C-alpha positions as CSV (number, residue, x, y, z in Angstrom):
1,M,113.4,103.7,67.8
2,K,110.0,101.9,68.0
3,P,110.2,98.7,70.2
4,T,109.9,95.5,68.3
5,R,107.4,92.8,69.0
6,R,110.1,90.6,70.5
7,S,111.4,93.3,72.8
8,R,107.9,94.0,74.1
9,H,107.4,90.3,74.7
10,L,110.7,90.1,76.6
11,L,109.8,93.2,78.7
12,Y,106.4,91.6,79.5
13,L,108.1,88.4,80.6
14,R,110.7,90.3,82.7
15,V,107.9,92.2,84.5
16,R,105.9,89.0,85.1
17,L,109.0,87.2,86.4
18,G,109.9,90.1,88.7
19,R,106.4,90.1,90.2
20,A,106.5,86.3,90.7
21,V,109.8,86.7,92.5
22,L,108.3,89.3,94.8
23,I,105.4,87.1,95.7
24,A,107.6,84.1,96.3
25,L,109.9,86.1,98.6
26,G,106.9,87.5,100.3
27,V,105.5,84.1,101.0
28,L,108.8,82.9,102.5
29,L,109.2,86.0,104.7
30,A,105.6,85.7,106.0
31,A,106.0,82.0,106.7
32,F,109.2,82.8,108.6
33,G,107.4,85.4,110.7
34,L,104.6,83.0,111.5
35,K,106.6,79.8,112.2
36,G,109.7,81.5,113.6
37,F,108.0,83.9,115.9
38,L,104.2,84.0,116.2
39,V,102.9,80.4,116.1
40,P,105.3,78.8,118.6
41,N,104.6,81.5,121.1
42,H,100.8,81.6,120.6
43,F,100.7,85.2,119.3
44,I,98.3,86.4,116.7
45,D,98.2,89.2,114.1
46,G,95.2,91.2,112.8
47,G,93.1,90.4,109.8
48,I,92.3,87.0,108.3
49,T,95.8,85.8,109.4
50,G,95.0,86.7,113.0
51,I,91.6,84.9,112.8
52,S,93.4,81.8,111.4
53,L,96.1,81.8,114.1
54,L,93.4,82.2,116.8
55,T,91.2,79.4,115.4
56,A,94.3,77.1,115.2
57,Q,95.0,77.7,118.9
58,L,91.4,77.0,119.8
59,T,91.0,73.8,117.7
60,G,94.4,72.4,117.4
61,V,94.0,72.1,113.7
62,P,97.1,73.4,111.7
63,V,97.0,77.1,110.8
64,S,97.7,76.2,107.2
65,L,94.2,74.8,106.7
66,W,92.5,77.8,108.3
67,L,94.5,80.2,106.1
68,I,93.1,78.6,103.0
69,L,89.6,78.1,104.4
70,F,89.1,81.6,105.7
71,N,90.7,83.3,102.7
72,S,88.7,81.4,100.1
73,P,85.6,83.6,100.1
74,F,87.8,86.7,99.7
75,I,89.7,85.2,96.8
76,Y,86.3,84.8,95.1
77,L,85.4,88.4,96.1
78,G,88.7,89.6,94.6
79,M,87.8,87.9,91.4
80,K,84.5,89.8,91.3
81,Q,85.7,93.1,92.6
82,I,89.2,93.4,91.1
83,S,90.2,90.9,88.4
84,Y,90.6,87.3,87.6
85,G,94.4,87.7,87.3
86,F,94.6,89.2,90.8
87,A,92.4,86.4,92.3
88,F,94.6,83.7,90.6
89,K,97.8,85.2,92.0
90,T,96.3,85.7,95.4
91,A,95.0,82.1,95.5
92,L,98.5,80.8,94.4
93,A,100.2,83.0,97.1
94,I,97.9,81.9,99.9
95,I,98.1,78.2,99.0
96,S,101.9,78.5,98.8
97,L,102.1,80.2,102.2
98,A,99.9,77.4,103.7
99,L,102.2,74.7,102.2
100,V,105.4,76.4,103.3
101,I,104.1,76.7,106.8
102,Y,102.9,73.1,106.9
103,F,106.0,71.4,105.4
104,I,108.9,73.6,106.3
105,D,110.2,73.8,109.8
106,F,111.7,77.2,110.7
107,P,113.8,77.6,113.8
108,V,112.2,79.4,116.8
109,I,114.2,82.5,117.0
110,T,113.4,83.9,120.5
111,N,111.1,83.5,123.4
112,D,111.2,87.2,124.4
113,K,107.7,88.5,124.1
114,L,108.7,92.0,123.0
115,L,111.1,90.7,120.3
116,I,108.4,88.2,119.1
117,S,105.9,91.0,118.7
118,I,108.2,93.4,116.9
119,F,110.1,91.1,114.6
120,G,107.3,88.6,114.1
121,G,105.2,91.5,112.8
122,F,108.2,92.9,110.8
123,F,108.7,89.6,108.9
124,L,105.0,89.0,108.4
125,G,104.5,92.6,107.2
126,S,107.5,92.3,104.9
127,G,105.9,89.3,103.3
128,I,102.5,90.9,102.9
129,G,104.1,94.0,101.5
130,L,106.2,92.2,98.9
131,A,103.2,90.1,97.9
132,I,101.2,93.3,97.3
133,R,104.1,94.7,95.3
134,G,103.9,91.5,93.2
135,G,100.2,92.0,92.5
136,A,98.7,89.6,95.1
137,V,97.6,89.6,98.8
138,I,98.1,86.8,101.4
139,D,95.5,88.2,103.7
140,G,91.9,88.7,102.5
141,T,91.2,91.6,104.9
142,E,92.2,94.2,102.2
143,I,89.8,92.6,99.7
144,L,86.9,92.7,102.2
145,A,87.7,96.3,103.0
146,V,87.5,97.2,99.3
147,Y,84.1,95.5,99.0
148,I,82.7,97.2,102.2
149,N,84.1,100.6,101.2
150,R,82.1,100.5,97.9
151,K,78.9,99.7,99.8
152,S,79.3,102.1,102.8
153,V,80.6,105.5,103.8
154,L,83.4,103.9,105.8
155,S,87.0,104.3,104.5
156,M,89.2,101.3,104.0
157,G,91.3,102.3,107.0
158,D,88.2,102.5,109.2
159,I,87.0,99.1,108.0
160,I,90.3,97.3,108.7
161,L,90.6,99.0,112.1
162,L,87.1,97.9,113.1
163,I,87.8,94.3,112.0
164,N,91.0,94.2,114.0
165,V,89.4,95.8,117.1
166,F,86.9,92.9,117.2
167,I,89.7,90.3,116.7
168,F,91.8,91.7,119.5
169,I,88.9,92.0,121.9
170,F,88.0,88.4,121.3
171,A,91.7,87.4,121.7
172,A,91.8,89.2,125.1
173,F,89.0,86.9,126.4
174,I,90.6,83.7,124.9
175,L,94.3,84.3,125.2
176,G,94.5,86.8,128.0
177,I,94.9,90.6,128.0
178,E,98.7,90.5,128.1
179,T,98.9,88.3,125.0
180,A,96.3,90.4,123.2
181,L,98.3,93.5,123.9
182,Y,101.5,92.0,122.6
183,S,99.5,90.8,119.5
184,I,98.3,94.4,119.0
185,L,102.0,95.4,118.9
186,T,102.6,92.7,116.4
187,Y,99.8,94.1,114.2
188,L,101.2,97.6,114.5
189,S,104.7,96.4,113.6
190,A,103.3,94.5,110.6
191,S,101.1,97.3,109.3
192,K,103.9,99.9,109.5
193,T,106.3,97.5,107.7
194,V,103.7,96.9,104.9
195,D,103.4,100.7,104.5
196,F,107.2,101.0,104.2
197,I,107.5,98.1,101.8
198,I,104.8,99.5,99.5
199,Q,105.7,103.1,99.6
200,G,109.3,102.8,100.5
201,I,111.7,105.7,101.1
202,E,110.3,107.2,97.8
203,E,107.0,108.2,99.5
204,Y,105.7,111.1,97.4
205,T,104.8,114.6,98.6
206,G,102.8,117.1,96.6
207,V,104.1,120.7,97.1
208,T,102.3,123.9,96.1
209,I,104.5,127.0,96.0
210,I,103.3,130.6,95.7
211,S,106.1,133.0,95.1
212,N,106.8,136.3,93.4
213,K,109.9,134.7,91.9
214,S,108.0,131.8,90.4
215,V,110.1,131.7,87.2
216,A,113.3,131.1,89.2
217,V,111.6,128.5,91.4
218,K,110.2,126.7,88.3
219,E,113.6,126.6,86.7
220,M,115.2,125.2,89.9
221,I,112.7,122.4,90.1
222,T,112.9,121.3,86.5
223,E,116.7,121.8,86.1
224,Q,118.2,120.9,89.5
225,L,115.6,118.4,90.8
226,G,114.6,117.0,87.4
227,R,110.9,117.1,88.3
228,G,108.0,118.3,86.3
229,V,105.8,121.2,87.4
230,T,102.2,122.3,86.8
231,I,101.5,126.1,86.7
232,Y,98.1,127.5,87.9
233,K,97.1,131.1,87.4
234,G,95.9,132.8,90.6
235,E,95.6,136.0,92.6
236,K,97.2,137.0,95.9
237,G,95.1,138.4,98.6
238,L,94.2,138.6,102.3
239,G,90.6,138.8,103.4
240,D,88.6,141.0,101.0
241,Q,91.7,142.6,99.5
242,F,92.9,141.0,96.3
243,K,95.5,142.2,93.9
244,S,94.5,142.3,90.3
245,K,98.0,141.1,89.2
246,D,98.0,137.4,88.3
247,I,100.6,135.2,90.0
248,D,101.9,131.7,89.0
249,I,101.1,129.0,91.5
250,I,103.5,126.1,91.1
251,F,102.7,122.5,91.9
252,T,105.2,119.7,91.9
253,V,105.6,116.1,93.3
254,V,108.8,115.1,94.9
255,T,110.0,112.2,97.1
256,R,110.4,112.8,100.8
257,L,114.2,112.6,100.3
258,E,114.1,115.5,97.9
259,L,111.7,117.5,100.1
260,S,114.4,119.0,102.3
261,K,116.4,120.2,99.3
262,L,113.4,121.7,97.6
263,K,112.5,123.7,100.7
264,N,116.1,124.9,101.1
265,E,116.3,126.0,97.5
266,V,112.9,127.8,97.6
267,E,114.0,129.5,100.8
268,R,117.2,130.6,99.0
269,I,115.4,132.0,96.0
270,D,112.5,133.6,97.9
271,H,112.3,133.5,101.7
272,K,108.8,134.9,101.6
273,A,107.5,132.1,99.4
274,F,104.4,130.3,100.7
275,M,104.5,126.5,100.5
276,V,101.9,123.8,101.2
277,M,102.9,120.1,101.4
278,N,100.6,117.1,101.3
279,P,101.4,113.4,101.3
280,I,100.4,111.5,98.2
281,N,99.4,107.9,98.2
282,D,99.7,107.1,94.5
283,T,101.1,108.7,91.3
284,K,101.0,107.8,87.6
285,G,102.7,109.2,84.5
286,G,104.7,112.4,84.2
287,L,108.3,112.4,85.5
288,I,107.5,110.2,88.5
289,K,108.9,106.7,88.5
290,K,105.9,104.4,89.1
291,R,106.2,101.0,90.6
292,P,103.5,98.6,89.3
293,L,101.6,96.9,92.1
294,H,99.2,94.8,90.1
């Protein structure tokens, strides 16, 4: 049945509301990580948030003001490089974060430096990840990385790493080496949490399978796992020796939870099968459930 105009409108509103909830929850978690762990104990994170925390400690001016001030150029950059809608949601998220930090008092959870580093980074990373899932960012570093990546040969990961190296070197001179080292641990905790929130346990893996029993393998993947497959035509060989007989090369995409089952089933069907597995950062269409990020 073809969806009606009203049903499409309701679906659109439901998606928008879901993204707004993710951004709001992300703002609250990030604020809790900052006010409950990092700010009271003079720790910093990487990126624009880290620069804001460091500047607040040097000047005594509340971190809320620096968050808005330092992120403003990157909101404009996001409008030019990505979209107006993305820039609007990002501006709203950053302003909301600044207001929550300024007006809401969170309890200081612990004074243990190791716990501050790990869980401060965890809550901050959770907030950043949920905001990204909602289609916004609360740290302009990613926008800057996108811009530089388009103008240079550096990857986004290289750019973010270089930015944070300079931040933590500067922090070592200002805050001391021990605090800078704990702050690096905070950044690592936050970045791994962001990765997990965005990719989740459904991180995808592309699997290429070469087997003489390709028909049975294909049926197993489509019927038991419920995944789609793509078949390539190829030839088997070693060195200069190639067989003229064509062979089906199977490609499929599964979650990492399904990967173990796939390997076991392929082994059961053909223990001589050759498998190549590669992590996949993004997917669209087919039989893969796709989570919209923007």
